[in-house]
N, C-alpha and C positions, 0 to 999 in steps of 0.2 A: 503493499500499500504506500502511496505517496502521501506524505503529511502525517501529522501526529494524530494517533487514535483519539477519539472524543469518548470519554467515559462518564459515567453518572456520579463520580466521586468515590467509586469503589474500584472493581476491576471489570465490570460489566459495561460493555459499550451501550451508548445512548441509542435508543431505539426510535426510528422515524418511520411513520406509516404515509406512504404515498398513494392518495385515493384519486385516480385520473382513469378515464375510459380510453385514453390515447397511450398506446403501448409505446411510442416513440418518446413521448414526453416522461414516462415512467423510467425508461432506460436511461435518458439523459441524466435525470436526477439521481437514480440509482447508482450509476457508475460514478457520479461525482461524489456523492456523499459516502459511498463504500470506500472510495480512494482516500476519504478523510476520516476513516474509523468508525463511522456509524453503522449500525445494525439496521438495515433496511427491509421494510415490509411492503408489499404491493397489494392493491386492490382495485378492481375496475367498476365497482358499484356498490351501494349501500349493502347489499346481502353479503359481498365478499368482505366489506369492512367488518361487519359483525363476526364474520368467521375468524378473522384474524385477531380481533379482540377477545374471543374465547380462548385464544392460546397465549396471546401476548398483548400487553398494553404499553404502548410506546410512550416516550416522553413528549413527542410532538407529532402532529398530524398535519400534513399538507393536503388540503382539501380543495379539488377543483368545484367551482360553483355550478358549471354547466353538466353535471352527470345526467345521463338519460334515466328515466324512472324517478326514483327519489333523489332529489338535487341536493348539491353540496350544503345549501343553507338549512335544510331540514335535517341533514346529518350533523351540522355542526351544533343545532339545538339539542339534537339526541346526545351528542358527546359531551356537552356542557353539563347536561342534567345528570349524567351517569358517570363521568369521569373527570379528574382534575389533571389535565393535560394541556399542552400547548397546542392551539388552533391557528394555522395559517391559511387563509382562504386564497385561492389561486384562481384568476378568471381571465378569460381571453378576451373579454369585451372591455375590460377596465372602466365600466360605467360606474358613476358616483354612486347610483342606487344600490348596485352590489356591495360596494363598501359599507354604505350606511346599513343596509339589512344585515350584512355579516357582524358588523359590531352590535346591532341589536340582538342578536342570538348568541352573543359572547365570544366571538373571535377575537385573538389577539392581535392579529396583524393581517395585512392584505397585500398581495403582490399581484401584478398584471402580466400577462404573457404578451409578447415574449419577454423574458427576463434573463439576465446574466446569473449562472449558477453561483457566482461569488456573491451577488447581492443576496440571494436566496439563503446561501449559508450564513451570511452575516445577520440576516432576520431571524434564522434558527436559533443561532447563538444568543441573540437579544432576548428571544422569548424564554430560552432555557435559563437564563440568568434570573429571570422573575419566578421561575418555579422550583429553583434549587433549594433543597434543604438537606442539612447534615444532623442527623440525630446523634446526641452523645453518647459513646459507648457506655455500657452499663458500669464498668469499673470506674469511669470518670465521675458519673453521677454520684457514685457510692462514696467516692473520695470527697466530692464536694459537701457531703453531709445533708443537711435538711434541703429539702426542695422548696421553691417558691410557688404557691398556689394561689389561684384567684377564683371566687365563686361566680358562676354565671348560672343564675337560677339555682336549680337543684345540682348542677354539675360543677365540676372542679377543673379547671385549666392548669396543668402543670407547665410552667414556663421553662423549667430545667430541662425535662425530658420531652417536651413539645407534645404531651398526651393530654386528652380530655377524658375525664372520669365521670361515670354516672353517680347518682347518690348510693347505690349499692357498692360501689368500689369497682365496678367493671369498666374496662376500657371502651369509650365510643370512637369508632374509626372516625378520623379526620384527615383532610388533605392538607398538604402545604399551604395552600392559599386560604383555608378555612383557618388554620392556625395563625398565620399572619393577621388575618382580620381580627381574631379574638385578642392577639396580642396587642394589636393597636387600640383596640377599645379598653383592654384591661389598664393600658398605661394612660388612659384619657377619660376616666369615668364622669359621667354627668356632663359631658362635653358634646354638643352637636357636632357631627363631622360630615362634611360634603362628600358626595362621590368622587369629586377631584381629589380631596384630601386623602380619602381611603385610598385611591389607585397610586397617588404619589407615595404615600408611606408603604404600601405593600408592594408595588411593582415598579416604582420610580418612573411612572410615566403618568401623562396628563389624561384626564377623562374626556371623552368625546360625548356630546350630548345624546348620541345613538348607542353609546355603549352600555348594555344592560348586565356586564359581568359581574359587577358588584351586586345588584339587585338579585340575580340568580343566586349567588353565594349567601347572600343574607338569608334568602328564603330556605335555603338547605341548613344553614346553621340554626335557624329558628326551630326547625323540626327536630334538632338534636338537643337543645339548651331549653327551650320554653316548654311549660306544662301545657300550654295551649298556643299553638303556633299561629293560629287565627287571631289571636288577641294577645300579642307578644308584649310582655311586661320588663324583660330584660334588654333586649336589643329593639329599641322603640325607633318608629319613624317620625322624624321631625318634619313635619309638612313644610314644603318649600326649601329645605336645607339638605336633609339626608338622613343620618341615623345617629342614635346615642345609646350608650350602654349605661343602664341604670342598676347598680348594685342593690340587693335586697334590703341593705340598711339605710338606703337613701330616702 
């Protein structure tokens, strides 16, 4: 391989799933990314994408907007609801409406065909930086002694081990971005935070008015930390502003 291998912080290569019905496009991207150390998966339809996900969940999905049948925008919505991974929409049209709708369904970035593979690689690395998380080794946590926990409704967020625990002590699975949002809230209780602030603090990027990724993740978090996600008391909506974490003792 030419170029350094890209890894997820351990020894495993970073996985990228290319979803495009054009075999030539898939081959171009596959060859370039493989040469740079990525583990590349391919799919030519929504059905094929789901088959890949049953076996491998990549770190980034390159998703063509104009797929036949179930289009890329529908698949982006599905991915954002079920997985915490980077989504880069790829369009041949380059139409503004595609970019806007892509952001509305939670895509992280957007690139138009034709594109330089080097530009695509740079965008992949940028998206990956937003999703990287390294959990401290167990022995390091033990050496640190007591952990720091913050109550979110009936749950406890452990800021040392990057875990969320239910009232009975069982761990509630959370994604990297969900943890980052909870951490930002924990550090700023009773303070309204706009979507722009939340994106800047968690992903170091500005909010686009059509970007719904924060709202989608807040909805998922509420189902985990609220007694009643339809009537949230812990992560509240502040009309015209954004969201606010309200501790139980407030």
